[in-house]
Steps between C-alpha positions, in 0.01 A plus 500: 500500500772701674743439210235601244443829679874573513532411130211732406656784701840450336343478152308820568819683607689376193219613269495844663877525466481407130221753447706773670795422273277499194341833601844648570635388164186615320528842663847538349365487145486833318159515341413821318325619186452807286243607242647592162326673210639264240418167336643184661721450193655846555568428868640159406732662247641738763568212739655263243664725239874549550451864389359570848711256704758749626243768580296251705812343653626836623197513732659212690859617483722717281630304200269203566275333247318176424591292198289218351335384177174476702403149394369222724793315659752772412747654743450850636823667602521797736814675379722788610688673220731425342422123520471384859209254540375539858222243490329268255145376507289292265171592335270240657169637370427717200182615333578771243354840591368357830748324728870447562629302798872488567616236747831535684679249720776650713658186649168366623335840565221532249398845380233580239409806294156492336391776264138496389304730268123523502290726281177689543425691182779748430657448844751229586586403855857385553557301818821376654539228763861453606667323787531387762733766630683507829652805667460736202125446451396864556768631264395247236138621518620851417720380213225286345250786520755725329547233232123480442490879464782487244319231298188721509696803382663313212178321396294816488750694285 
């Protein structure tokens, strides 16, 4: 009986510890959305068309852009001009005009970017879920919100 009680207490502490880590990691996910007066196909085009890649990339850093053919299983390269690939992810989920998920593995550290588009009449809602982030989480929230605003601007023009 004594051992069972000790085991239950230890199990409870381990579960709380795991929950704390899960909550901590979950809280380091940028999750934001913006309403856009454009069709999902127009928003999709802005995100995936290389015509807009440099304009969107500059929101993250000067001379940065994303390069991909935007097909399921394809690579997505984050590039600094002239041709320096900084990181490469893989499109793990794709539903045209609705969802793109890019999965990254940085030597065992898994990072995900998920872009989703929902529609309500003439209004599309673009959402981003990206992370987890570590020390630069607050700065990343600002950058992603600026990126959403840029997608909105380009989609509505």
